[in-house]
C-alpha positions in Angstrom: 1.8 -9.6 -10.3 -1.2 -8.3 -8.4 -4.2 -10.6 -8.6 -7.4 -11.7 -6.8 -9.9 -9.7 -4.7 -9.3 -6.1 -3.6 -8.5 -7.3 0.0 -6.0 -9.9 -1.3 -4.5 -7.4 -3.8 -4.2 -4.7 -1.1 -2.6 -6.9 1.5 -0.2 -8.3 -1.2 1.4 -4.8 -1.2 2.4 -5.4 2.4 5.2 -3.3 3.8 6.4 -0.8 1.2 9.8 0.8 1.0 10.6 3.8 -1.3 14.1 3.8 -2.8 15.6 6.5 -5.0 16.2 4.8 -8.3 19.9 5.9 -8.0 20.4 4.1 -4.7 23.4 1.7 -4.9 21.4 -1.3 -3.7 18.7 -1.1 -6.3 20.5 -3.2 -8.9 21.2 -6.0 -6.5 17.6 -6.1 -5.3 16.1 -6.1 -8.8 18.5 -8.8 -10.0 17.9 -11.0 -7.0 21.5 -10.7 -5.6 20.2 -9.1 -2.4 17.0 -10.0 -0.6 14.3 -7.4 -0.8 14.0 -5.3 2.3 10.2 -5.1 2.0 7.2 -6.7 0.3 7.0 -3.9 -2.2 9.7 -1.6 -3.6 8.8 1.8 -5.1 11.6 3.2 -7.3 11.2 6.9 -6.9 11.9 9.4 -9.7 10.0 12.2 -8.0 11.0 14.0 -4.8 13.8 11.5 -3.9 15.8 12.9 -6.8 17.1 16.4 -7.3 16.0 18.0 -10.6 19.4 17.8 -12.0 19.5 14.0 -11.5 16.2 13.2 -13.1 17.5 12.2 -16.6 20.2 10.1 -15.0 17.5 8.4 -13.0 15.4 7.6 -16.1 18.5 6.3 -17.9 19.4 4.1 -14.9 15.9 2.7 -14.7 15.9 2.0 -18.5 19.2 0.1 -18.1 18.1 -1.8 -15.0 14.7 -3.1 -16.1 16.0 -5.8 -18.5 18.1 -7.2 -15.6 15.2 -7.4 -13.2 14.4 -10.9 -12.1 11.2 -12.3 -13.7 8.0 -12.6 -11.7 8.3 -15.4 -9.2 7.2 -16.4 -5.8 8.9 -14.3 -3.2 9.8 -11.5 -5.6 8.8 -8.1 -4.2 6.2 -6.1 -6.0 7.8 -3.3 -8.0 6.3 0.1 -8.6 7.7 3.2 -10.1 6.9 6.7 -8.9 7.3 9.1 -11.9 7.4 12.9 -11.6 4.6 13.5 -14.1 2.3 11.8 -16.5 4.6 12.8 -19.3 7.4 10.9 -17.6 5.0 8.0 -17.0 4.3 7.9 -20.8 8.0 7.7 -21.5 8.4 4.8 -19.1 5.3 3.0 -20.4 6.9 2.8 -23.8 10.0 1.0 -22.5 10.2 -2.6 -23.8 10.7 -4.1 -20.4 8.1 -2.1 -18.5 6.1 -5.3 -18.1 8.7 -6.3 -15.4 7.1 -3.8 -13.0 3.7 -4.0 -11.4 2.6 -0.4 -11.8 3.0 3.3 -11.1 2.6 5.3 -7.9 0.7 8.5 -9.0 1.8 11.5 -6.9 -0.6 14.2 -5.9 -3.6 12.5 -7.5 -6.6 14.7 -8.3 -10.1 14.1 -9.7 -9.1 16.0 -12.8 -5.9 14.0 -13.6 -6.8 10.4 -12.6 -8.7 9.6 -15.9 -5.6 10.4 -17.9 -3.5 8.0 -15.8 -6.0 5.3 -16.1 -6.1 5.8 -19.9 -2.3 5.7 -20.0 -2.2 2.2 -18.6 -5.1 0.8 -20.6 -4.2 -2.4 -22.3 -1.3 -3.1 -20.0 -1.1 -5.2 -16.9 0.1 -2.2 -14.9 -1.8 -0.9 -11.9 -1.9 2.5 -10.2 -1.4 3.5 -6.6 -2.8 7.1 -6.6 -1.7 9.2 -3.6 -4.1 11.7 -2.1 -2.0 14.4 -0.5 -3.4 17.8 -1.4 -5.6 20.1 0.6 -8.6 19.7 -1.6 -9.2 16.3 -0.1 -10.0 17.7 3.3 -13.3 18.5 1.5 -15.3 15.2 1.7 -17.1 16.0 -1.5 -13.8 15.9 -3.4 -13.0 12.5 -1.9 -16.5 11.2 -2.9 -15.9 12.4 -6.5 -12.5 10.7 -6.5 -14.0 7.5 -5.1 -16.8 7.5 -7.7 -14.3 8.1 -10.5 -12.3 5.1 -9.4 -15.5 2.9 -9.3 -16.6 4.2 -12.7 -13.3 3.9 -14.5 -12.4 0.4 -13.3 -11.4 -0.2 -9.7 -9.4 -3.3 -10.8 -6.8 -0.9 -12.2 -6.1 0.5 -8.7 -3.8 -1.5 -6.5 -4.5 0.8 -3.5 -5.1 4.4 -2.7 -2.2 5.9 -0.7 -2.7 8.6 1.9 0.1 11.1 1.8 0.1 12.1 5.5 3.2 14.3 5.5 2.1 16.4 2.5 -1.4 16.8 4.0 0.1 18.0 7.2 2.4 20.3 5.1 -0.7 22.1 3.7 -1.4 23.2 7.3 2.2 24.1 8.1 2.5 21.0 10.4 4.6 17.8 10.7 4.6 14.6 12.6 5.7 14.6 16.2 7.6 12.0 18.2 5.4 9.9 20.4 2.1 10.9 18.7 0.4 8.6 16.2 -1.4 9.9 13.2 -4.7 9.2 14.9 -3.8 11.3 17.9 -2.9 14.4 15.8 -4.6 16.6 13.2 -4.9 13.8 10.7 -7.1 11.6 12.9 -10.4 12.9 11.4 -9.1 12.7 7.9 -8.0 9.1 8.2 -11.4 8.1 9.6 -13.3 10.0 6.9 -11.1 8.9 4.0 -10.9 5.3 5.2 -14.6 5.0 5.6 -15.5 6.5 2.2 -13.0 4.4 0.2 -12.9 1.1 2.1 -16.7 0.8 2.3 -16.6 1.0 -1.5 -14.2 -1.9 -1.8 -11.1 0.3 -2.5 -8.0 -0.8 -0.7 -6.3 2.1 1.2 -2.6 2.3 2.4 -1.8 4.1 5.6 0.5 7.2 5.8 4.1 6.9 6.7 5.6 7.5 10.1 8.8 9.5 9.5 10.5 9.4 12.9 12.8 6.5 12.3 13.9 5.7 15.9 10.5 5.9 17.5 9.5 2.3 16.8 7.1 2.1 19.7 4.9 4.9 18.3 5.2 3.2 14.9 3.9 -0.1 16.4 1.0 1.6 18.1 0.1 3.4 14.8 0.2 0.3 12.7 -2.1 -1.5 15.2 -4.6 1.4 14.6 -4.0 1.1 10.9 -5.1 -2.6 11.1 -8.2 -1.6 13.1 -9.1 1.0 10.5 -8.9 -1.5 7.6 -5.8 -0.1 5.9 -3.9 -2.8 4.0 -0.4 -1.5 3.8 2.1 0.9 5.3 5.2 2.5 3.8 8.5 2.4 5.6 10.9 5.3 5.2 13.8 3.1 6.5 14.4 -0.7 6.5 14.4 -0.6 10.3 10.7 0.1 10.3 9.8 -2.9 8.1 9.9 -5.6 10.8 7.8 -3.5 13.1 5.2 -2.9 10.4 5.0 -6.6 9.5 4.8 -7.8 13.1 1.9 -5.4 13.8 0.1 -6.5 10.7 0.2 -10.2 11.6 -3.0 -12.0 12.6 -3.1 -13.5 16.1 -4.1 -17.1 16.6 -7.4 -16.3 18.3 -8.4 -13.8 15.6 -7.6 -16.3 12.9 -9.7 -19.0 14.6 -12.7 -16.7 14.8 -12.4 -15.8 11.1 -12.2 -19.5 10.1 -15.1 -20.4 12.3 -17.2 -17.6 10.8 -16.5 -18.7 7.2 -17.1 -22.4 8.0 -19.9 -24.1 6.1 -21.1 -25.5 9.3 -21.2 -22.1 11.1 -24.4 -21.4 13.0 -26.3 -18.1 12.5 -25.0 -16.7 15.8 -22.4 -18.2 18.1 -19.6 -17.2 20.4 -15.9 -17.9 20.8 -14.1 -16.9 23.9 -16.9 -14.6 24.9 -17.0 -12.8 21.5 -20.2 -13.0 19.5 -19.7 -14.2 15.9 -22.5 -13.7 13.3 -21.5 -14.9 9.8 -24.1 -12.7 8.1 -22.5 -9.6 9.6 -18.9 -10.6 10.1 -18.0 -12.6 6.9 -16.4 -9.6 5.2 -14.2 -9.0 8.3 -13.3 -12.7 8.3 -12.2 -12.7 4.7 -10.1 -9.6 5.4 -8.4 -11.4 8.3 -7.7 -14.5 6.2 -6.2 -12.3 3.4 -4.0 -10.5 6.0 -2.9 -13.7 7.5 -1.6 -14.9 4.1 0.1 -11.7 3.3 1.8 -11.4 6.8 2.4 -15.0 7.8 3.7 -15.9 11.3 7.3 -16.9 10.9 7.2 -19.2 13.9 4.2 -21.1 12.4 6.0 -21.3 9.1 9.1 -22.8 10.7 7.0 -25.3 12.5 5.2 -26.3 9.4 8.4 -26.6 7.4 
């Protein structure tokens, strides 16, 4: 279950993998028979299913939830992506819905977010709204969305997702091989949206990179995601997950700087390896680094410690 500060909550989401609810591996993952391929699994009932398969998808999910392993250390976070708020209301009424962590809200809008927040009131479920429509190219709409989150309870929001492919689709464009999101038409939007939301304490998840075999560009993009303060990235294929997690890890020098900045004995200004450290200015960065290091631990260090 998602807990703690916005930074910690956001980084807990980690690498995210969407799976159609009818995928043959879903049952084994939910019951613990197969290891989870990512930190967070999103069971999709929206665009991953043909319209004719929707009711079968809902029935399958209803049957699977009682079998899902209880919350435990190492269990992936589990979200559901419904097609509509009406479907979400059906799912919320399921007796075993407490076994999931929340809902991904597709095509979130200022006008619809309050209804979703109200739907989950009194539950432990959280929302991951996805901004992916053309209206959000207008900064004033994004400001209104941010203020709505802050006013209606930011603790109900696990993270805001940026739907890069749909945003590009509004311009008749798509991702290109060898080009990161920051080098294409989304670059300005990512900077604007990240700045407006992250500065308000709202975790933001980076857009997907949908060219499966271009792992080098994915690596470069995730490195920029980290620099931008984004807390998570969705993989469209399990092959992308190790690349995302490796790029999200904190290096030893960066972790040492963060720990020194947060030390009780830290001076007002000091330097480590030629880099100025100022706790009054850099403490928020240091807390973010610590949270990221816990969400994406170095496997070599873990083996040495064990």
